[in-house]
PDB file of N, CA, C and O in Angstrom:
ATOM      1  N   UNK A   1     -71.672 214.086-265.360  1.00  0.00           N
ATOM      2  CA  UNK A   1     -71.502 212.860-264.616  1.00  0.00           C
ATOM      3  C   UNK A   1     -70.029 212.465-264.677  1.00  0.00           C
ATOM      4  O   UNK A   1     -69.371 212.610-265.708  1.00  0.00           O
ATOM      5  N   UNK A   2     -69.537 211.971-263.566  1.00  0.00           N
ATOM      6  CA  UNK A   2     -68.173 211.437-263.507  1.00  0.00           C
ATOM      7  C   UNK A   2     -68.231 209.986-263.081  1.00  0.00           C
ATOM      8  O   UNK A   2     -69.003 209.610-262.200  1.00  0.00           O
ATOM      9  N   UNK A   3     -67.404 209.178-263.718  1.00  0.00           N
ATOM     10  CA  UNK A   3     -67.332 207.760-263.392  1.00  0.00           C
ATOM     11  C   UNK A   3     -65.909 207.465-262.939  1.00  0.00           C
ATOM     12  O   UNK A   3     -64.947 207.824-263.617  1.00  0.00           O
ATOM     13  N   UNK A   4     -65.782 206.816-261.801  1.00  0.00           N
ATOM     14  CA  UNK A   4     -64.475 206.409-261.295  1.00  0.00           C
ATOM     15  C   UNK A   4     -64.500 204.915-261.016  1.00  0.00           C
ATOM     16  O   UNK A   4     -65.443 204.395-260.420  1.00  0.00           O
ATOM     17  N   UNK A   5     -63.456 204.240-261.455  1.00  0.00           N
ATOM     18  CA  UNK A   5     -63.330 202.803-261.208  1.00  0.00           C
ATOM     19  C   UNK A   5     -62.165 202.585-260.255  1.00  0.00           C
ATOM     20  O   UNK A   5     -61.037 202.986-260.542  1.00  0.00           O
ATOM     21  N   UNK A   6     -62.435 201.957-259.135  1.00  0.00           N
ATOM     22  CA  UNK A   6     -61.383 201.615-258.170  1.00  0.00           C
ATOM     23  C   UNK A   6     -60.726 200.327-258.662  1.00  0.00           C
ATOM     24  O   UNK A   6     -61.223 199.228-258.415  1.00  0.00           O
ATOM     25  N   UNK A   7     -59.609 200.480-259.357  1.00  0.00           N
ATOM     26  CA  UNK A   7     -58.947 199.331-259.973  1.00  0.00           C
ATOM     27  C   UNK A   7     -58.359 198.372-258.947  1.00  0.00           C
ATOM     28  O   UNK A   7     -58.120 197.205-259.254  1.00  0.00           O
ATOM     29  N   UNK A   8     -58.126 198.854-257.737  1.00  0.00           N
ATOM     30  CA  UNK A   8     -57.635 197.960-256.683  1.00  0.00           C
ATOM     31  C   UNK A   8     -58.748 197.062-256.147  1.00  0.00           C
ATOM     32  O   UNK A   8     -58.488 195.971-255.641  1.00  0.00           O
ATOM     33  N   UNK A   9     -59.972 197.526-256.260  1.00  0.00           N
ATOM     34  CA  UNK A   9     -61.126 196.785-255.751  1.00  0.00           C
ATOM     35  C   UNK A   9     -61.740 195.869-256.815  1.00  0.00           C
ATOM     36  O   UNK A   9     -62.297 194.823-256.482  1.00  0.00           O
ATOM     37  N   UNK A  10     -61.640 196.255-258.085  1.00  0.00           N
ATOM     38  CA  UNK A  10     -62.267 195.509-259.183  1.00  0.00           C
ATOM     39  C   UNK A  10     -61.768 194.068-259.219  1.00  0.00           C
ATOM     40  O   UNK A  10     -60.570 193.810-259.103  1.00  0.00           O
ATOM     41  N   UNK A  11     -62.714 193.124-259.384  1.00  0.00           N
ATOM     42  CA  UNK A  11     -62.351 191.702-259.467  1.00  0.00           C
ATOM     43  C   UNK A  11     -62.586 191.130-260.863  1.00  0.00           C
ATOM     44  O   UNK A  11     -62.374 189.940-261.098  1.00  0.00           O
ATOM     45  N   UNK A  12     -63.025 191.986-261.787  1.00  0.00           N
ATOM     46  CA  UNK A  12     -63.214 191.540-263.161  1.00  0.00           C
ATOM     47  C   UNK A  12     -64.477 190.730-263.392  1.00  0.00           C
ATOM     48  O   UNK A  12     -64.507 189.879-264.281  1.00  0.00           O
ATOM     49  N   UNK A  13     -65.517 190.974-262.611  1.00  0.00           N
ATOM     50  CA  UNK A  13     -66.768 190.232-262.770  1.00  0.00           C
ATOM     51  C   UNK A  13     -67.444 190.541-264.107  1.00  0.00           C
ATOM     52  O   UNK A  13     -68.152 189.697-264.656  1.00  0.00           O
ATOM     53  N   UNK A  14     -67.226 191.744-264.626  1.00  0.00           N
ATOM     54  CA  UNK A  14     -67.754 192.112-265.936  1.00  0.00           C
ATOM     55  C   UNK A  14     -69.195 192.565-265.958  1.00  0.00           C
ATOM     56  O   UNK A  14     -69.747 192.780-267.037  1.00  0.00           O
ATOM     57  N   UNK A  15     -69.831 192.720-264.801  1.00  0.00           N
ATOM     58  CA  UNK A  15     -71.226 193.148-264.761  1.00  0.00           C
ATOM     59  C   UNK A  15     -71.412 194.538-265.355  1.00  0.00           C
ATOM     60  O   UNK A  15     -72.447 194.818-265.959  1.00  0.00           O
ATOM     61  N   UNK A  16     -70.431 195.404-265.193  1.00  0.00           N
ATOM     62  CA  UNK A  16     -70.538 196.758-265.748  1.00  0.00           C
ATOM     63  C   UNK A  16     -70.567 196.709-267.273  1.00  0.00           C
ATOM     64  O   UNK A  16     -71.390 197.374-267.903  1.00  0.00           O
ATOM     65  N   UNK A  17     -69.676 195.926-267.861  1.00  0.00           N
ATOM     66  CA  UNK A  17     -69.620 195.820-269.319  1.00  0.00           C
ATOM     67  C   UNK A  17     -70.860 195.143-269.882  1.00  0.00           C
ATOM     68  O   UNK A  17     -71.287 195.459-270.992  1.00  0.00           O
ATOM     69  N   UNK A  18     -71.438 194.228-269.139  1.00  0.00           N
ATOM     70  CA  UNK A  18     -72.668 193.578-269.581  1.00  0.00           C
ATOM     71  C   UNK A  18     -73.869 194.515-269.473  1.00  0.00           C
ATOM     72  O   UNK A  18     -74.771 194.477-270.310  1.00  0.00           O
ATOM     73  N   UNK A  19     -73.875 195.352-268.442  1.00  0.00           N
ATOM     74  CA  UNK A  19     -75.002 196.239-268.193  1.00  0.00           C
ATOM     75  C   UNK A  19     -74.969 197.489-269.066  1.00  0.00           C
ATOM     76  O   UNK A  19     -76.001 197.896-269.600  1.00  0.00           O
ATOM     77  N   UNK A  20     -73.801 198.100-269.217  1.00  0.00           N
ATOM     78  CA  UNK A  20     -73.671 199.326-270.011  1.00  0.00           C
ATOM     79  C   UNK A  20     -72.488 199.188-270.983  1.00  0.00           C
ATOM     80  O   UNK A  20     -71.454 199.830-270.796  1.00  0.00           O
ATOM     81  N   UNK A  21     -72.638 198.358-272.010  1.00  0.00           N
ATOM     82  CA  UNK A  21     -71.529 198.104-272.936  1.00  0.00           C
ATOM     83  C   UNK A  21     -71.121 199.306-273.772  1.00  0.00           C
ATOM     84  O   UNK A  21     -70.065 199.287-274.404  1.00  0.00           O
ATOM     85  N   UNK A  22     -71.930 200.339-273.785  1.00  0.00           N
ATOM     86  CA  UNK A  22     -71.568 201.553-274.506  1.00  0.00           C
ATOM     87  C   UNK A  22     -70.638 202.450-273.727  1.00  0.00           C
ATOM     88  O   UNK A  22     -70.148 203.449-274.255  1.00  0.00           O
ATOM     89  N   UNK A  23     -70.386 202.105-272.464  1.00  0.00           N
ATOM     90  CA  UNK A  23     -69.530 202.921-271.595  1.00  0.00           C
ATOM     91  C   UNK A  23     -68.371 202.103-271.029  1.00  0.00           C
ATOM     92  O   UNK A  23     -67.242 202.589-270.964  1.00  0.00           O
ATOM     93  N   UNK A  24     -68.644 200.869-270.620  1.00  0.00           N
ATOM     94  CA  UNK A  24     -67.633 200.046-269.961  1.00  0.00           C
ATOM     95  C   UNK A  24     -67.136 198.927-270.874  1.00  0.00           C
ATOM     96  O   UNK A  24     -67.852 198.445-271.751  1.00  0.00           O
ATOM     97  N   UNK A  25     -65.908 198.539-270.640  1.00  0.00           N
ATOM     98  CA  UNK A  25     -65.320 197.386-271.293  1.00  0.00           C
ATOM     99  C   UNK A  25     -64.441 196.695-270.260  1.00  0.00           C
ATOM    100  O   UNK A  25     -64.403 197.099-269.098  1.00  0.00           O
ATOM    101  N   UNK A  26     -63.745 195.669-270.682  1.00  0.00           N
ATOM    102  CA  UNK A  26     -62.763 195.029-269.812  1.00  0.00           C
ATOM    103  C   UNK A  26     -61.410 195.099-270.498  1.00  0.00           C
ATOM    104  O   UNK A  26     -61.304 194.903-271.709  1.00  0.00           O
ATOM    105  N   UNK A  27     -60.381 195.380-269.716  1.00  0.00           N
ATOM    106  CA  UNK A  27     -59.040 195.485-270.274  1.00  0.00           C
ATOM    107  C   UNK A  27     -58.475 194.099-270.569  1.00  0.00           C
ATOM    108  O   UNK A  27     -59.163 193.095-270.389  1.00  0.00           O
ATOM    109  N   UNK A  28     -57.240 194.044-271.015  1.00  0.00           N
ATOM    110  CA  UNK A  28     -56.619 192.774-271.393  1.00  0.00           C
ATOM    111  C   UNK A  28     -56.530 191.782-270.236  1.00  0.00           C
ATOM    112  O   UNK A  28     -56.442 190.574-270.452  1.00  0.00           O
ATOM    113  N   UNK A  29     -56.554 192.295-269.019  1.00  0.00           N
ATOM    114  CA  UNK A  29     -56.496 191.430-267.841  1.00  0.00           C
ATOM    115  C   UNK A  29     -57.889 191.079-267.316  1.00  0.00           C
ATOM    116  O   UNK A  29     -58.012 190.354-266.329  1.00  0.00           O
ATOM    117  N   UNK A  30     -58.936 191.588-267.969  1.00  0.00           N
ATOM    118  CA  UNK A  30     -60.300 191.279-267.567  1.00  0.00           C
ATOM    119  C   UNK A  30     -60.909 192.244-266.570  1.00  0.00           C
ATOM    120  O   UNK A  30     -62.016 192.011-266.084  1.00  0.00           O
ATOM    121  N   UNK A  31     -60.203 193.328-266.255  1.00  0.00           N
ATOM    122  CA  UNK A  31     -60.714 194.286-265.279  1.00  0.00           C
ATOM    123  C   UNK A  31     -61.485 195.409-265.962  1.00  0.00           C
ATOM    124  O   UNK A  31     -61.279 195.686-267.144  1.00  0.00           O
ATOM    125  N   UNK A  32     -62.350 196.035-265.228  1.00  0.00           N
ATOM    126  CA  UNK A  32     -63.209 197.090-265.750  1.00  0.00           C
ATOM    127  C   UNK A  32     -62.402 198.278-266.251  1.00  0.00           C
ATOM    128  O   UNK A  32     -61.394 198.666-265.660  1.00  0.00           O
ATOM    129  N   UNK A  33     -62.874 198.845-267.360  1.00  0.00           N
ATOM    130  CA  UNK A  33     -62.265 200.043-267.931  1.00  0.00           C
ATOM    131  C   UNK A  33     -63.360 200.828-268.651  1.00  0.00           C
ATOM    132  O   UNK A  33     -64.373 200.266-269.065  1.00  0.00           O
ATOM    133  N   UNK A  34     -63.141 202.116-268.789  1.00  0.00           N
ATOM    134  CA  UNK A  34     -64.067 202.956-269.534  1.00  0.00           C
ATOM    135  C   UNK A  34     -63.649 202.985-270.992  1.00  0.00           C
ATOM    136  O   UNK A  34     -62.458 203.021-271.302  1.00  0.00           O
ATOM    137  N   UNK A  35     -64.613 202.970-271.872  1.00  0.00           N
ATOM    138  CA  UNK A  35     -64.305 203.102-273.283  1.00  0.00           C
ATOM    139  C   UNK A  35     -63.781 204.513-273.542  1.00  0.00           C
ATOM    140  O   UNK A  35     -64.243 205.461-272.907  1.00  0.00           O
ATOM    141  N   UNK A  36     -62.837 204.671-274.449  1.00  0.00           N
ATOM    142  CA  UNK A  36     -62.309 206.007-274.755  1.00  0.00           C
ATOM    143  C   UNK A  36     -63.436 206.971-275.143  1.00  0.00           C
ATOM    144  O   UNK A  36     -64.308 206.645-275.948  1.00  0.00           O
ATOM    145  N   UNK A  37     -63.392 208.158-274.548  1.00  0.00           N
ATOM    146  CA  UNK A  37     -64.389 209.171-274.822  1.00  0.00           C
ATOM    147  C   UNK A  37     -65.685 209.005-274.051  1.00  0.00           C
ATOM    148  O   UNK A  37     -66.615 209.789-274.239  1.00  0.00           O
ATOM    149  N   UNK A  38     -65.768 208.009-273.195  1.00  0.00           N
ATOM    150  CA  UNK A  38     -66.993 207.748-272.433  1.00  0.00           C
ATOM    151  C   UNK A  38     -66.818 208.019-270.939  1.00  0.00           C
ATOM    152  O   UNK A  38     -67.612 207.554-270.121  1.00  0.00           O
ATOM    153  N   UNK A  39     -65.792 208.760-270.594  1.00  0.00           N
ATOM    154  CA  UNK A  39     -65.485 209.028-269.190  1.00  0.00           C
ATOM    155  C   UNK A  39     -66.617 209.745-268.465  1.00  0.00           C
ATOM    156  O   UNK A  39     -66.711 209.681-267.239  1.00  0.00           O
ATOM    157  N   UNK A  40     -67.484 210.435-269.228  1.00  0.00           N
ATOM    158  CA  UNK A  40     -68.603 211.144-268.612  1.00  0.00           C
ATOM    159  C   UNK A  40     -69.906 210.354-268.696  1.00  0.00           C
ATOM    160  O   UNK A  40     -70.970 210.872-268.356  1.00  0.00           O
ATOM    161  N   UNK A  41     -69.827 209.119-269.140  1.00  0.00           N
ATOM    162  CA  UNK A  41     -71.012 208.273-269.239  1.00  0.00           C
ATOM    163  C   UNK A  41     -71.768 208.418-270.533  1.00  0.00           C
ATOM    164  O   UNK A  41     -72.650 207.612-270.829  1.00  0.00           O
ATOM    165  N   UNK A  42     -71.441 209.433-271.314  1.00  0.00           N
ATOM    166  CA  UNK A  42     -72.039 209.667-272.632  1.00  0.00           C
ATOM    167  C   UNK A  42     -73.565 209.651-272.602  1.00  0.00           C
ATOM    168  O   UNK A  42     -74.203 209.280-273.587  1.00  0.00           O
ATOM    169  N   UNK A  43     -74.147 210.049-271.481  1.00  0.00           N
ATOM    170  CA  UNK A  43     -75.595 210.112-271.383  1.00  0.00           C
ATOM    171  C   UNK A  43     -76.285 208.759-271.303  1.00  0.00           C
ATOM    172  O   UNK A  43     -77.508 208.676-271.414  1.00  0.00           O
ATOM    173  N   UNK A  44     -75.509 207.701-271.110  1.00  0.00           N
ATOM    174  CA  UNK A  44     -76.091 206.354-271.057  1.00  0.00           C
ATOM    175  C   UNK A  44     -76.879 206.184-269.762  1.00  0.00           C
ATOM    176  O   UNK A  44     -76.311 206.313-268.677  1.00  0.00           O
ATOM    177  N   UNK A  45     -78.178 205.895-269.857  1.00  0.00           N
ATOM    178  CA  UNK A  45     -78.999 205.761-268.647  1.00  0.00           C
ATOM    179  C   UNK A  45     -78.662 204.523-267.818  1.00  0.00           C
ATOM    180  O   UNK A  45     -79.123 204.405-266.682  1.00  0.00           O
ATOM    181  N   UNK A  46     -77.875 203.607-268.357  1.00  0.00           N
ATOM    182  CA  UNK A  46     -77.554 202.379-267.629  1.00  0.00           C
ATOM    183  C   UNK A  46     -76.268 202.466-266.795  1.00  0.00           C
ATOM    184  O   UNK A  46     -75.888 201.493-266.145  1.00  0.00           O
ATOM    185  N   UNK A  47     -75.602 203.620-266.812  1.00  0.00           N
ATOM    186  CA  UNK A  47     -74.345 203.763-266.064  1.00  0.00           C
ATOM    187  C   UNK A  47     -74.561 203.530-264.570  1.00  0.00           C
ATOM    188  O   UNK A  47     -73.805 202.791-263.940  1.00  0.00           O
ATOM    189  N   UNK A  48     -75.571 204.147-264.015  1.00  0.00           N
ATOM    190  CA  UNK A  48     -75.827 203.975-262.573  1.00  0.00           C
ATOM    191  C   UNK A  48     -76.209 202.535-262.249  1.00  0.00           C
ATOM    192  O   UNK A  48     -75.822 202.004-261.208  1.00  0.00           O
ATOM    193  N   UNK A  49     -76.962 201.910-263.134  1.00  0.00           N
ATOM    194  CA  UNK A  49     -77.317 200.505-262.930  1.00  0.00           C
ATOM    195  C   UNK A  49     -76.067 199.637-262.980  1.00  0.00           C
ATOM    196  O   UNK A  49     -75.950 198.677-262.218  1.00  0.00           O
ATOM    197  N   UNK A  50     -75.137 199.960-263.862  1.00  0.00           N
ATOM    198  CA  UNK A  50     -73.874 199.214-263.953  1.00  0.00           C
ATOM    199  C   UNK A  50     -73.088 199.344-262.648  1.00  0.00           C
ATOM    200  O   UNK A  50     -72.506 198.369-262.172  1.00  0.00           O
ATOM    201  N   UNK A  51     -73.073 200.539-262.077  1.00  0.00           N
ATOM    202  CA  UNK A  51     -72.379 200.741-260.799  1.00  0.00           C
ATOM    203  C   UNK A  51     -73.043 199.914-259.698  1.00  0.00           C
ATOM    204  O   UNK A  51     -72.354 199.318-258.869  1.00  0.00           O
ATOM    205  N   UNK A  52     -74.364 199.876-259.686  1.00  0.00           N
ATOM    206  CA  UNK A  52     -75.076 199.084-258.680  1.00  0.00           C
ATOM    207  C   UNK A  52     -74.847 197.587-258.877  1.00  0.00           C
ATOM    208  O   UNK A  52     -74.854 196.824-257.911  1.00  0.00           O
ATOM    209  N   UNK A  53     -74.646 197.169-260.120  1.00  0.00           N
ATOM    210  CA  UNK A  53     -74.462 195.744-260.421  1.00  0.00           C
ATOM    211  C   UNK A  53     -73.077 195.228-260.033  1.00  0.00           C
ATOM    212  O   UNK A  53     -72.864 194.018-259.959  1.00  0.00           O
ATOM    213  N   UNK A  54     -72.153 196.125-259.790  1.00  0.00           N
ATOM    214  CA  UNK A  54     -70.797 195.706-259.440  1.00  0.00           C
ATOM    215  C   UNK A  54     -70.817 194.988-258.085  1.00  0.00           C
ATOM    216  O   UNK A  54     -71.245 195.570-257.089  1.00  0.00           O
ATOM    217  N   UNK A  55     -70.359 193.732-258.038  1.00  0.00           N
ATOM    218  CA  UNK A  55     -70.434 192.974-256.790  1.00  0.00           C
ATOM    219  C   UNK A  55     -69.505 193.473-255.693  1.00  0.00           C
ATOM    220  O   UNK A  55     -69.692 193.125-254.527  1.00  0.00           O
ATOM    221  N   UNK A  56     -68.509 194.281-256.042  1.00  0.00           N
ATOM    222  CA  UNK A  56     -67.587 194.797-255.024  1.00  0.00           C
ATOM    223  C   UNK A  56     -67.622 196.321-254.920  1.00  0.00           C
ATOM    224  O   UNK A  56     -66.754 196.928-254.293  1.00  0.00           O
ATOM    225  N   UNK A  57     -68.635 196.935-255.542  1.00  0.00           N
ATOM    226  CA  UNK A  57     -68.807 198.397-255.518  1.00  0.00           C
ATOM    227  C   UNK A  57     -67.536 199.143-255.919  1.00  0.00           C
ATOM    228  O   UNK A  57     -67.118 200.088-255.251  1.00  0.00           O
ATOM    229  N   UNK A  58     -66.926 198.700-257.029  1.00  0.00           N
ATOM    230  CA  UNK A  58     -65.698 199.327-257.507  1.00  0.00           C
ATOM    231  C   UNK A  58     -65.959 200.554-258.383  1.00  0.00           C
ATOM    232  O   UNK A  58     -65.016 201.238-258.782  1.00  0.00           O
ATOM    233  N   UNK A  59     -67.228 200.837-258.685  1.00  0.00           N
ATOM    234  CA  UNK A  59     -67.568 201.942-259.575  1.00  0.00           C
ATOM    235  C   UNK A  59     -68.312 203.011-258.798  1.00  0.00           C
ATOM    236  O   UNK A  59     -69.297 202.731-258.114  1.00  0.00           O
ATOM    237  N   UNK A  60     -67.825 204.248-258.913  1.00  0.00           N
ATOM    238  CA  UNK A  60     -68.488 205.388-258.286  1.00  0.00           C
ATOM    239  C   UNK A  60     -68.967 206.314-259.396  1.00  0.00           C
ATOM    240  O   UNK A  60     -68.224 206.629-260.325  1.00  0.00           O
ATOM    241  N   UNK A  61     -70.221 206.743-259.283  1.00  0.00           N
ATOM    242  CA  UNK A  61     -70.796 207.679-260.238  1.00  0.00           C
ATOM    243  C   UNK A  61     -71.226 208.913-259.466  1.00  0.00           C
ATOM    244  O   UNK A  61     -71.999 208.817-258.513  1.00  0.00           O
ATOM    245  N   UNK A  62     -70.729 210.072-259.874  1.00  0.00           N
ATOM    246  CA  UNK A  62     -71.092 211.321-259.226  1.00  0.00           C
ATOM    247  C   UNK A  62     -71.564 212.315-260.285  1.00  0.00           C
ATOM    248  O   UNK A  62     -71.147 212.251-261.441  1.00  0.00           O
ATOM    249  N   UNK A  63     -72.425 213.219-259.879  1.00  0.00           N
ATOM    250  CA  UNK A  63     -72.899 214.261-260.782  1.00  0.00           C
ATOM    251  C   UNK A  63     -71.945 215.431-260.767  1.00  0.00           C
ATOM    252  O   UNK A  63     -71.481 215.844-259.705  1.00  0.00           O
ATOM    253  N   UNK A  64     -71.645 215.973-261.945  1.00  0.00           N
ATOM    254  CA  UNK A  64     -70.852 217.199-262.026  1.00  0.00           C
ATOM    255  C   UNK A  64     -71.722 218.348-261.548  1.00  0.00           C
ATOM    256  O   UNK A  64     -72.923 218.391-261.812  1.00  0.00           O
ATOM    257  N   UNK A  65     -71.096 219.273-260.845  1.00  0.00           N
ATOM    258  CA  UNK A  65     -71.868 220.407-260.369  1.00  0.00           C
ATOM    259  C   UNK A  65     -71.187 221.687-260.633  1.00  0.00           C
ATOM    260  O   UNK A  65     -71.710 222.747-260.290  1.00  0.00           O
TER     261      UNK A  65
END
């Protein structure tokens, strides 16, 4: 799994960090960021739900193939 955050689109709502706190956090400015070592989602089943919860669709989740 690959997770990409469109930092230009992110508004810092924090829904990703609330939904999947084991993968997402917020940086010093309040914008979405991935926790170190969690760039692949770390098998967290809530990653896709976190992407859906983003009010501006700033998170893209794709499967590695």
